[in-house]
Gaussian input, Z-matrix of N, CA and C with variables (Angstrom, degrees):
# hf/3-21g

backbone

0 1
 N
 C     1     B1
 C     2     B2     1     A1
 N     3     B3     2     A2     1     D1
 C     4     B4     3     A3     2     D2
 C     5     B5     4     A4     3     D3
 N     6     B6     5     A5     4     D4
 C     7     B7     6     A6     5     D5
 C     8     B8     7     A7     6     D6
 N     9     B9     8     A8     7     D7
 C    10    B10     9     A9     8     D8
 C    11    B11    10    A10     9     D9
 N    12    B12    11    A11    10    D10
 C    13    B13    12    A12    11    D11
 C    14    B14    13    A13    12    D12
 N    15    B15    14    A14    13    D13
 C    16    B16    15    A15    14    D14
 C    17    B17    16    A16    15    D15
 N    18    B18    17    A17    16    D16
 C    19    B19    18    A18    17    D17
 C    20    B20    19    A19    18    D18
 N    21    B21    20    A20    19    D19
 C    22    B22    21    A21    20    D20
 C    23    B23    22    A22    21    D21
 N    24    B24    23    A23    22    D22
 C    25    B25    24    A24    23    D23
 C    26    B26    25    A25    24    D24
 N    27    B27    26    A26    25    D25
 C    28    B28    27    A27    26    D26
 C    29    B29    28    A28    27    D27
 N    30    B30    29    A29    28    D28
 C    31    B31    30    A30    29    D29
 C    32    B32    31    A31    30    D30
 N    33    B33    32    A32    31    D31
 C    34    B34    33    A33    32    D32
 C    35    B35    34    A34    33    D33
 N    36    B36    35    A35    34    D34
 C    37    B37    36    A36    35    D35
 C    38    B38    37    A37    36    D36
 N    39    B39    38    A38    37    D37
 C    40    B40    39    A39    38    D38
 C    41    B41    40    A40    39    D39
 N    42    B42    41    A41    40    D40
 C    43    B43    42    A42    41    D41
 C    44    B44    43    A43    42    D42
 N    45    B45    44    A44    43    D43
 C    46    B46    45    A45    44    D44
 C    47    B47    46    A46    45    D45
 N    48    B48    47    A47    46    D46
 C    49    B49    48    A48    47    D47
 C    50    B50    49    A49    48    D48
 N    51    B51    50    A50    49    D49
 C    52    B52    51    A51    50    D50
 C    53    B53    52    A52    51    D51
 N    54    B54    53    A53    52    D52
 C    55    B55    54    A54    53    D53
 C    56    B56    55    A55    54    D54
 N    57    B57    56    A56    55    D55
 C    58    B58    57    A57    56    D56
 C    59    B59    58    A58    57    D57
 N    60    B60    59    A59    58    D58
 C    61    B61    60    A60    59    D59
 C    62    B62    61    A61    60    D60
 N    63    B63    62    A62    61    D61
 C    64    B64    63    A63    62    D62
 C    65    B65    64    A64    63    D63
 N    66    B66    65    A65    64    D64
 C    67    B67    66    A66    65    D65
 C    68    B68    67    A67    66    D66
 N    69    B69    68    A68    67    D67
 C    70    B70    69    A69    68    D68
 C    71    B71    70    A70    69    D69
 N    72    B72    71    A71    70    D70
 C    73    B73    72    A72    71    D71
 C    74    B74    73    A73    72    D72
 N    75    B75    74    A74    73    D73
 C    76    B76    75    A75    74    D74
 C    77    B77    76    A76    75    D75
 N    78    B78    77    A77    76    D76
 C    79    B79    78    A78    77    D77
 C    80    B80    79    A79    78    D78
 N    81    B81    80    A80    79    D79
 C    82    B82    81    A81    80    D80
 C    83    B83    82    A82    81    D81
 N    84    B84    83    A83    82    D82
 C    85    B85    84    A84    83    D83
 C    86    B86    85    A85    84    D84
 N    87    B87    86    A86    85    D85
 C    88    B88    87    A87    86    D86
 C    89    B89    88    A88    87    D87
 N    90    B90    89    A89    88    D88
 C    91    B91    90    A90    89    D89
 C    92    B92    91    A91    90    D90
 N    93    B93    92    A92    91    D91
 C    94    B94    93    A93    92    D92
 C    95    B95    94    A94    93    D93
 N    96    B96    95    A95    94    D94
 C    97    B97    96    A96    95    D95
 C    98    B98    97    A97    96    D96
 N    99    B99    98    A98    97    D97
 C   100   B100    99    A99    98    D98
 C   101   B101   100   A100    99    D99
 N   102   B102   101   A101   100   D100
 C   103   B103   102   A102   101   D101
 C   104   B104   103   A103   102   D102
 N   105   B105   104   A104   103   D103
 C   106   B106   105   A105   104   D104
 C   107   B107   106   A106   105   D105
 N   108   B108   107   A107   106   D106
 C   109   B109   108   A108   107   D107
 C   110   B110   109   A109   108   D108
 N   111   B111   110   A110   109   D109
 C   112   B112   111   A111   110   D110
 C   113   B113   112   A112   111   D111
 N   114   B114   113   A113   112   D112
 C   115   B115   114   A114   113   D113
 C   116   B116   115   A115   114   D114
 N   117   B117   116   A116   115   D115
 C   118   B118   117   A117   116   D116
 C   119   B119   118   A118   117   D117
 N   120   B120   119   A119   118   D118
 C   121   B121   120   A120   119   D119
 C   122   B122   121   A121   120   D120
 N   123   B123   122   A122   121   D121
 C   124   B124   123   A123   122   D122
 C   125   B125   124   A124   123   D123
 N   126   B126   125   A125   124   D124
 C   127   B127   126   A126   125   D125
 C   128   B128   127   A127   126   D126
 N   129   B129   128   A128   127   D127
 C   130   B130   129   A129   128   D128
 C   131   B131   130   A130   129   D129
 N   132   B132   131   A131   130   D130
 C   133   B133   132   A132   131   D131
 C   134   B134   133   A133   132   D132
 N   135   B135   134   A134   133   D133
 C   136   B136   135   A135   134   D134
 C   137   B137   136   A136   135   D135
 N   138   B138   137   A137   136   D136
 C   139   B139   138   A138   137   D137
 C   140   B140   139   A139   138   D138
 N   141   B141   140   A140   139   D139
 C   142   B142   141   A141   140   D140
 C   143   B143   142   A142   141   D141
 N   144   B144   143   A143   142   D142
 C   145   B145   144   A144   143   D143
 C   146   B146   145   A145   144   D144
 N   147   B147   146   A146   145   D145
 C   148   B148   147   A147   146   D146
 C   149   B149   148   A148   147   D147
 N   150   B150   149   A149   148   D148
 C   151   B151   150   A150   149   D149
 C   152   B152   151   A151   150   D150
 N   153   B153   152   A152   151   D151
 C   154   B154   153   A153   152   D152
 C   155   B155   154   A154   153   D153
 N   156   B156   155   A155   154   D154
 C   157   B157   156   A156   155   D155
 C   158   B158   157   A157   156   D156
 N   159   B159   158   A158   157   D157
 C   160   B160   159   A159   158   D158
 C   161   B161   160   A160   159   D159
 N   162   B162   161   A161   160   D160
 C   163   B163   162   A162   161   D161
 C   164   B164   163   A163   162   D162
 N   165   B165   164   A164   163   D163
 C   166   B166   165   A165   164   D164
 C   167   B167   166   A166   165   D165
 N   168   B168   167   A167   166   D166
 C   169   B169   168   A168   167   D167
 C   170   B170   169   A169   168   D168
 N   171   B171   170   A170   169   D169
 C   172   B172   171   A171   170   D170
 C   173   B173   172   A172   171   D171
 N   174   B174   173   A173   172   D172
 C   175   B175   174   A174   173   D173
 C   176   B176   175   A175   174   D174
 N   177   B177   176   A176   175   D175
 C   178   B178   177   A177   176   D176
 C   179   B179   178   A178   177   D177
 N   180   B180   179   A179   178   D178
 C   181   B181   180   A180   179   D179
 C   182   B182   181   A181   180   D180
 N   183   B183   182   A182   181   D181
 C   184   B184   183   A183   182   D182
 C   185   B185   184   A184   183   D183
 N   186   B186   185   A185   184   D184
 C   187   B187   186   A186   185   D185
 C   188   B188   187   A187   186   D186
 N   189   B189   188   A188   187   D187
 C   190   B190   189   A189   188   D188
 C   191   B191   190   A190   189   D189
 N   192   B192   191   A191   190   D190
 C   193   B193   192   A192   191   D191
 C   194   B194   193   A193   192   D192
 N   195   B195   194   A194   193   D193
 C   196   B196   195   A195   194   D194
 C   197   B197   196   A196   195   D195
 N   198   B198   197   A197   196   D196
 C   199   B199   198   A198   197   D197
 C   200   B200   199   A199   198   D198
 N   201   B201   200   A200   199   D199
 C   202   B202   201   A201   200   D200
 C   203   B203   202   A202   201   D201
 N   204   B204   203   A203   202   D202
 C   205   B205   204   A204   203   D203
 C   206   B206   205   A205   204   D204
 N   207   B207   206   A206   205   D205
 C   208   B208   207   A207   206   D206
 C   209   B209   208   A208   207   D207
 N   210   B210   209   A209   208   D208
 C   211   B211   210   A210   209   D209
 C   212   B212   211   A211   210   D210
 N   213   B213   212   A212   211   D211
 C   214   B214   213   A213   212   D212
 C   215   B215   214   A214   213   D213
 N   216   B216   215   A215   214   D214
 C   217   B217   216   A216   215   D215
 C   218   B218   217   A217   216   D216

   B1=1.4468
   B2=1.5201
   B3=1.3079
   B4=1.4606
   B5=1.5234
   B6=1.3177
   B7=1.4663
   B8=1.5242
   B9=1.3244
   B10=1.4617
   B11=1.5294
   B12=1.3405
   B13=1.4644
   B14=1.5198
   B15=1.3298
   B16=1.4574
   B17=1.5238
   B18=1.3281
   B19=1.4561
   B20=1.5269
   B21=1.3296
   B22=1.4671
   B23=1.5266
   B24=1.3230
   B25=1.4520
   B26=1.5281
   B27=1.3183
   B28=1.4607
   B29=1.5296
   B30=1.3240
   B31=1.4621
   B32=1.5252
   B33=1.3335
   B34=1.4586
   B35=1.5323
   B36=1.3171
   B37=1.4698
   B38=1.5181
   B39=1.3233
   B40=1.4607
   B41=1.5272
   B42=1.3149
   B43=1.4602
   B44=1.5191
   B45=1.3348
   B46=1.4659
   B47=1.5205
   B48=1.3316
   B49=1.4605
   B50=1.5243
   B51=1.3238
   B52=1.4649
   B53=1.5196
   B54=1.3317
   B55=1.4558
   B56=1.5275
   B57=1.3198
   B58=1.4625
   B59=1.5237
   B60=1.3328
   B61=1.4715
   B62=1.5257
   B63=1.3122
   B64=1.4704
   B65=1.5272
   B66=1.3263
   B67=1.4593
   B68=1.5279
   B69=1.3235
   B70=1.4662
   B71=1.5227
   B72=1.3392
   B73=1.4538
   B74=1.5297
   B75=1.3243
   B76=1.4626
   B77=1.5278
   B78=1.3278
   B79=1.4648
   B80=1.5207
   B81=1.3279
   B82=1.4630
   B83=1.5229
   B84=1.3311
   B85=1.4552
   B86=1.5338
   B87=1.3237
   B88=1.4625
   B89=1.5275
   B90=1.3366
   B91=1.4645
   B92=1.5255
   B93=1.3286
   B94=1.4677
   B95=1.5226
   B96=1.3288
   B97=1.4684
   B98=1.5288
   B99=1.3140
   B100=1.4662
   B101=1.5219
   B102=1.3438
   B103=1.4655
   B104=1.5221
   B105=1.3357
   B106=1.4580
   B107=1.5283
   B108=1.3207
   B109=1.4626
   B110=1.5179
   B111=1.3397
   B112=1.4591
   B113=1.5229
   B114=1.3219
   B115=1.4575
   B116=1.5135
   B117=1.3216
   B118=1.4653
   B119=1.5265
   B120=1.3219
   B121=1.4717
   B122=1.5230
   B123=1.3294
   B124=1.4660
   B125=1.5282
   B126=1.3418
   B127=1.4613
   B128=1.5202
   B129=1.3200
   B130=1.4651
   B131=1.5222
   B132=1.3383
   B133=1.4739
   B134=1.5196
   B135=1.3129
   B136=1.4692
   B137=1.5254
   B138=1.3232
   B139=1.4671
   B140=1.5176
   B141=1.3206
   B142=1.4603
   B143=1.5193
   B144=1.3101
   B145=1.4547
   B146=1.5219
   B147=1.2770
   B148=1.4604
   B149=1.5240
   B150=1.3433
   B151=1.4665
   B152=1.5245
   B153=1.3267
   B154=1.4569
   B155=1.5228
   B156=1.3322
   B157=1.4581
   B158=1.5171
   B159=1.2862
   B160=1.4523
   B161=1.5194
   B162=1.3042
   B163=1.4506
   B164=1.5194
   B165=1.3180
   B166=1.4579
   B167=1.5165
   B168=1.3193
   B169=1.4592
   B170=1.5203
   B171=1.2985
   B172=1.4548
   B173=1.5098
   B174=1.3178
   B175=1.4590
   B176=1.5266
   B177=1.3212
   B178=1.4608
   B179=1.5270
   B180=1.3241
   B181=1.4584
   B182=1.5282
   B183=1.3170
   B184=1.4625
   B185=1.5254
   B186=1.3116
   B187=1.4542
   B188=1.5207
   B189=1.3139
   B190=1.4668
   B191=1.5247
   B192=1.3226
   B193=1.4715
   B194=1.5164
   B195=1.3316
   B196=1.4535
   B197=1.5176
   B198=1.3142
   B199=1.4642
   B200=1.5105
   B201=1.3321
   B202=1.4530
   B203=1.5211
   B204=1.2991
   B205=1.4605
   B206=1.5149
   B207=1.3102
   B208=1.4646
   B209=1.5180
   B210=1.3419
   B211=1.4568
   B212=1.5174
   B213=1.3308
   B214=1.4613
   B215=1.5178
   B216=1.2867
   B217=1.4687
   B218=1.4773
   A1=108.30
   A2=116.77
   A3=120.53
   A4=110.63
   A5=114.54
   A6=120.49
   A7=110.77
   A8=116.56
   A9=121.08
   A10=110.51
   A11=116.64
   A12=120.87
   A13=110.53
   A14=117.67
   A15=121.43
   A16=110.71
   A17=117.31
   A18=121.04
   A19=110.95
   A20=116.05
   A21=120.13
   A22=110.77
   A23=116.01
   A24=120.83
   A25=110.22
   A26=116.82
   A27=121.77
   A28=110.60
   A29=117.20
   A30=122.02
   A31=111.22
   A32=116.09
   A33=120.56
   A34=111.44
   A35=116.24
   A36=120.97
   A37=110.07
   A38=116.74
   A39=120.75
   A40=110.92
   A41=117.44
   A42=121.53
   A43=110.80
   A44=116.73
   A45=120.12
   A46=111.27
   A47=117.63
   A48=120.68
   A49=111.35
   A50=117.50
   A51=120.67
   A52=111.82
   A53=117.64
   A54=121.66
   A55=112.57
   A56=117.02
   A57=120.65
   A58=109.83
   A59=116.69
   A60=118.49
   A61=110.12
   A62=115.10
   A63=120.15
   A64=108.90
   A65=116.15
   A66=121.09
   A67=108.82
   A68=116.61
   A69=120.63
   A70=112.10
   A71=117.03
   A72=119.15
   A73=111.33
   A74=117.82
   A75=120.83
   A76=109.24
   A77=117.15
   A78=120.42
   A79=110.60
   A80=117.01
   A81=120.76
   A82=110.89
   A83=116.56
   A84=120.92
   A85=110.38
   A86=116.92
   A87=121.94
   A88=110.19
   A89=116.84
   A90=120.57
   A91=111.34
   A92=116.22
   A93=120.25
   A94=110.68
   A95=116.99
   A96=120.42
   A97=110.85
   A98=117.42
   A99=120.35
   A100=111.81
   A101=116.84
   A102=121.11
   A103=112.24
   A104=116.91
   A105=119.96
   A106=114.63
   A107=117.45
   A108=120.16
   A109=113.04
   A110=116.61
   A111=120.91
   A112=110.07
   A113=115.40
   A114=121.44
   A115=108.80
   A116=115.99
   A117=120.38
   A118=108.56
   A119=115.40
   A120=120.86
   A121=110.94
   A122=117.83
   A123=119.88
   A124=111.34
   A125=117.18
   A126=119.83
   A127=111.07
   A128=116.73
   A129=119.98
   A130=111.15
   A131=116.62
   A132=119.32
   A133=110.28
   A134=116.47
   A135=119.69
   A136=110.80
   A137=116.76
   A138=121.13
   A139=112.85
   A140=116.09
   A141=121.01
   A142=114.61
   A143=117.33
   A144=120.40
   A145=109.06
   A146=116.53
   A147=122.09
   A148=109.41
   A149=118.30
   A150=120.20
   A151=112.92
   A152=117.32
   A153=120.92
   A154=112.86
   A155=117.02
   A156=120.69
   A157=109.73
   A158=116.34
   A159=120.93
   A160=110.78
   A161=115.76
   A162=121.35
   A163=108.37
   A164=115.63
   A165=120.32
   A166=108.87
   A167=116.00
   A168=119.74
   A169=108.66
   A170=115.46
   A171=119.95
   A172=112.27
   A173=116.02
   A174=121.26
   A175=113.58
   A176=118.35
   A177=120.60
   A178=112.92
   A179=118.22
   A180=120.98
   A181=109.02
   A182=115.87
   A183=118.90
   A184=109.59
   A185=116.19
   A186=121.45
   A187=110.18
   A188=118.48
   A189=122.23
   A190=111.63
   A191=116.91
   A192=119.37
   A193=112.20
   A194=117.92
   A195=121.24
   A196=112.73
   A197=117.95
   A198=121.63
   A199=112.00
   A200=115.13
   A201=120.37
   A202=108.80
   A203=115.79
   A204=120.13
   A205=108.11
   A206=116.09
   A207=119.79
   A208=110.58
   A209=118.96
   A210=122.01
   A211=111.90
   A212=117.97
   A213=121.69
   A214=111.87
   A215=117.55
   A216=119.92
   A217=112.15
   D1=132.70
   D2=-178.08
   D3=-75.39
   D4=162.36
   D5=179.28
   D6=-60.59
   D7=-38.25
   D8=179.50
   D9=-62.77
   D10=-43.98
   D11=179.00
   D12=-65.98
   D13=-38.55
   D14=178.50
   D15=-63.97
   D16=-41.72
   D17=178.98
   D18=-64.50
   D19=-42.08
   D20=178.23
   D21=-63.64
   D22=-43.07
   D23=178.62
   D24=-63.64
   D25=-43.98
   D26=178.55
   D27=-58.95
   D28=-45.00
   D29=179.08
   D30=-63.31
   D31=-42.09
   D32=179.82
   D33=-63.88
   D34=-43.41
   D35=178.13
   D36=-63.32
   D37=-45.47
   D38=-179.59
   D39=-61.23
   D40=-42.13
   D41=179.25
   D42=-62.85
   D43=-45.06
   D44=-179.84
   D45=-63.80
   D46=-40.19
   D47=178.99
   D48=-66.10
   D49=-37.63
   D50=179.56
   D51=-69.93
   D52=-27.19
   D53=179.67
   D54=-80.37
   D55=-17.90
   D56=-179.15
   D57=-70.69
   D58=138.61
   D59=176.81
   D60=-71.15
   D61=154.41
   D62=178.16
   D63=-68.34
   D64=150.89
   D65=175.85
   D66=-61.13
   D67=154.33
   D68=-178.46
   D69=-54.86
   D70=-44.86
   D71=-177.12
   D72=-67.57
   D73=-30.52
   D74=177.49
   D75=-69.92
   D76=-42.48
   D77=178.17
   D78=-63.43
   D79=-40.46
   D80=177.37
   D81=-63.30
   D82=-39.39
   D83=178.16
   D84=-63.12
   D85=-44.31
   D86=179.34
   D87=-63.36
   D88=-45.08
   D89=179.16
   D90=-61.36
   D91=-43.30
   D92=178.92
   D93=-61.93
   D94=-42.37
   D95=179.05
   D96=-63.94
   D97=-40.99
   D98=178.93
   D99=-63.42
   D100=-36.53
   D101=-179.58
   D102=-75.57
   D103=-41.39
   D104=-169.63
   D105=-111.84
   D106=-20.75
   D107=-176.43
   D108=80.17
   D109=9.43
   D110=178.82
   D111=-133.52
   D112=160.64
   D113=174.38
   D114=-102.25
   D115=144.44
   D116=175.28
   D117=-74.90
   D118=146.39
   D119=-179.28
   D120=-57.86
   D121=-39.59
   D122=-177.75
   D123=-65.00
   D124=-33.02
   D125=177.90
   D126=-70.55
   D127=-41.55
   D128=178.78
   D129=-64.51
   D130=-40.49
   D131=177.42
   D132=-62.64
   D133=-38.41
   D134=-179.66
   D135=-67.52
   D136=-39.08
   D137=179.78
   D138=-75.28
   D139=-45.38
   D140=-169.37
   D141=-106.09
   D142=-12.73
   D143=-174.90
   D144=92.61
   D145=159.15
   D146=-178.80
   D147=-78.05
   D148=118.64
   D149=-178.65
   D150=-67.47
   D151=-15.36
   D152=179.86
   D153=-86.19
   D154=-9.93
   D155=179.58
   D156=-95.86
   D157=146.41
   D158=175.86
   D159=-74.35
   D160=161.02
   D161=178.91
   D162=-117.85
   D163=129.17
   D164=176.77
   D165=-98.25
   D166=132.27
   D167=176.18
   D168=-133.17
   D169=164.50
   D170=177.18
   D171=99.83
   D172=178.50
   D173=-173.99
   D174=-69.05
   D175=-18.56
   D176=-177.10
   D177=-101.23
   D178=10.15
   D179=178.92
   D180=-65.29
   D181=139.90
   D182=-179.46
   D183=-79.85
   D184=146.85
   D185=179.85
   D186=-63.80
   D187=-28.35
   D188=179.62
   D189=-62.16
   D190=-28.92
   D191=-178.35
   D192=-69.68
   D193=-13.98
   D194=-179.42
   D195=-96.00
   D196=-9.12
   D197=-178.37
   D198=-86.70
   D199=170.65
   D200=175.29
   D201=-105.89
   D202=154.13
   D203=176.75
   D204=-107.85
   D205=172.47
   D206=179.77
   D207=-65.43
   D208=-24.08
   D209=178.23
   D210=-71.41
   D211=-21.71
   D212=-178.53
   D213=-80.53
   D214=-12.99
   D215=-175.00
   D216=-90.48

């Protein structure tokens, strides 16, 4: 694929992603921030990960460490 085609594809993907509506929980997070000026802890954990959990990296990291649990939702 040529650089020109890659750039066009990149632009098309970016445009489609920008046109997509935000997920319900993201919209709720934005609305809550607009009302209160703060983020809820559950939203920050969902965005950034739980700071109390360890992070596995490297070739031996378990696939389970990359998933979400019902507590993250």
